C-alpha positions in Angstrom: 0.0 0.1 0.0 0.9 3.6 -0.4 0.8 5.4 2.9 1.5 9.2 3.6 2.2 10.3 7.1 1.8 13.8 8.1 3.9 14.7 11.1 6.4 12.0 10.2 9.3 13.6 12.1 7.6 13.5 15.4 8.0 10.9 18.0 4.8 9.0 17.1 4.8 9.8 13.4 8.4 8.5 13.0 7.4 5.2 14.6 4.4 4.9 12.2 6.7 5.5 9.3 9.1 2.7 10.7 6.3 0.3 11.2 4.8 0.7 7.8 8.2 0.4 6.1 9.0 -2.8 8.1 5.8 -4.3 6.8 6.8 -3.5 3.2 4.6 -0.6 2.5 5.6 2.4 0.4 5.7 5.5 2.6 5.7 9.2 2.0 6.9 11.2 5.0 5.3 14.6 4.9 7.1 17.2 6.9 7.6 20.9 7.1 11.2 20.8 6.5 12.3 17.9 4.2 15.9 19.0 4.2 16.2 17.9 7.8 14.6 14.6 7.4 16.8 11.5 7.4 15.9 9.5 4.2 17.9 6.3 4.5 15.3 3.6 3.8 14.1 2.1 0.6 10.4 2.5 -0.2 10.4 5.9 1.6 10.2 9.3 0.0 10.0 12.7 1.7 7.6 15.5 0.8 7.0 18.9 2.1 3.4 19.7 3.3 1.5 22.2 5.5 -1.6 20.8 7.2 -3.1 24.3 7.4 -3.2 24.5 3.6 -5.8 22.6 1.7 -3.8 22.5 -1.6 -0.6 21.4 0.3 -2.6 18.4 1.6 -4.0 17.6 -1.7 -0.7 17.6 -3.4 1.0 15.5 -0.7 -1.8 13.0 -0.3 -2.4 12.5 -4.0 -2.0 8.9 -5.3 -1.9 7.4 -1.8 -4.1 4.6 -0.4 -4.3 6.0 3.1 -3.1 9.0 5.0 -2.1 9.2 8.7 -2.2 12.5 10.5 0.2 12.5 13.4 0.2 16.3 13.9 1.5 17.7 17.1 1.6 21.4 17.8 5.2 22.6 17.9 7.3 25.6 16.8 5.1 28.2 18.5 1.7 26.7 17.4 -1.1 26.5 20.1 -3.2 23.5 21.1 -6.1 25.1 19.2 -4.2 24.2 16.0 -5.3 20.6 16.6 -8.9 21.7 15.8 -7.7 24.1 13.0 -6.1 21.5 10.9 -9.2 19.2 10.7 -11.0 21.2 8.0 -8.0 21.8 5.5 -7.0 18.1 6.1 -10.4 16.7 5.2 -11.0 19.0 2.2 -7.4 18.3 0.9 -8.1 14.6 1.0 -11.4 14.9 -0.8 -9.7 17.0 -3.6 -6.9 14.3 -3.8 -9.6 11.6 -4.0 -8.1 9.8 -0.9 -10.8 8.2 1.2 -8.8 6.5 4.1 -7.6 8.8 6.9 -6.2 7.8 10.4 -5.9 10.6 13.0 -3.6 10.2 16.0 -5.8 11.6 18.7 -5.6 12.2 22.4 -6.8 10.1 25.5 -8.5 12.9 27.3 -12.0 12.3 25.8 -12.0 8.6 26.8 -14.5 7.7 29.5 -13.1 6.5 33.0 -16.6 5.9 34.1 -20.0 6.3 32.5 -20.3 9.9 31.4 -17.1 11.0 32.8 -14.1 11.7 30.5 -10.5 11.6 31.6 -10.0 15.3 30.8 -12.8 16.2 33.2 -11.5 14.3 36.3 -10.1 16.3 39.2 -6.6 15.1 38.9 -6.1 15.5 35.2 -2.7 17.3 34.8 -3.3 20.9 34.2 -0.4 21.3 31.7 -1.9 18.7 29.4 -5.5 20.0 29.6 -5.5 22.5 26.7 -4.2 19.9 24.3 -6.6 17.3 25.6 -9.6 19.7 25.2 -8.5 20.5 21.7 -8.3 16.9 20.7 -11.8 16.4 22.1 -13.1 19.3 20.0 -11.2 18.0 16.9 -12.9 14.6 17.2 -16.3 16.3 17.1 -15.2 17.8 13.7 -14.2 14.4 12.3 -17.5 12.8 13.6 -19.4 15.1 11.3 -17.5 13.9 8.2 -19.4 11.6 6.1 -17.3 11.2 2.9 -13.8 10.4 4.2 -13.4 7.0 5.9 -11.6 8.4 9.0 -10.6 6.6 12.1 -9.5 8.5 15.2 -7.1 6.5 17.5 -6.6 7.3 21.1 -3.7 6.1 23.1 -3.8 5.0 26.7 -3.5 7.8 29.3 0.3 7.2 29.1 2.3 6.9 25.9 6.1 6.7 25.7 8.9 5.0 23.7 9.5 1.5 24.8 9.9 -1.9 23.1 7.5 -3.3 20.5 5.7 -6.1 22.1 3.4 -6.7 19.2 0.5 -7.4 21.6 -2.0 -5.0 23.2 -5.7 -4.6 23.8 -8.2 -2.3 21.9 -11.4 -0.7 23.0 -13.8 2.0 21.8 -14.5 4.9 24.1 -13.4 3.7 27.5 -9.8 4.1 28.9 -8.0 0.9 28.9 -6.1 0.0 32.2 -4.0 -3.1 33.1 -4.5 -5.3 36.2 -2.6 -2.7 38.3 -4.7 0.2 37.2 -2.1 1.6 34.9 -3.1 3.0 31.4 -0.2 2.7 29.2 0.9 1.9 25.6 4.3 2.2 24.0 4.7 4.4 20.9 5.9 1.4 19.1 2.9 -0.7 19.6 0.5 2.3 19.1 2.1 2.5 15.6 1.4 -1.2 15.2 -2.3 -0.8 16.0 -2.5 2.1 13.4 -0.9 0.1 10.6 -3.1 -2.8 11.6 -6.2 -0.6 11.2 -5.0 0.5 7.8 -4.5 -3.1 6.6 -7.5 -4.5 8.2 -10.1 -1.7 8.8 -12.3 -2.3 11.9 -13.2 1.2 12.8 -14.4 3.2 9.9 -15.8 6.5 11.0 -15.3 5.9 14.7 -12.8 6.2 17.4 -10.8 3.3 19.1 -8.2 3.1 21.8 -5.1 1.2 22.5 -3.6 0.0 25.7 -2.0 -2.9 27.5 
């Protein structure tokens, strides 16, 4: 398959690129500064793209089977940009005639109990709240989309670099915790879940979550 990854230079995006390449897919890493991107793998090409620009999205996504958006606000951008990119991203894919989209989302909108989302719990870290709320608003935008076959993927409450185990659990809207009450997924296995979903779609126009 031909897979394009926006945000390919980020911690999660780079692991999605690696996982896709390791499975034999042709990957386009779409970044803001291609000259800084290390391109040392076969079946990998690098392209410049700006998620805030519909025409940029269209050009970068054209002739791909699936697109992954692993955007993370950096270089002075604000958390609200997580919401702002949704419309140009969706419109660009429509213009490029690419139907399949995977969005790397947040965990804050997952339920910890019926009707209570993680971001609304008293002990949710203050420093992460603006981004968590922005991810929640972005999910609302994607839920209104009827043409693009989108999937929104939420990690566990904690996500960090670790080993690739190749095994994990998936759910829909409830936070996944292990037997010790910890909610965690490695970035490596999160990437596995995303490529799995591209190869074998199970969650068209819905959200799912990944955890151990």
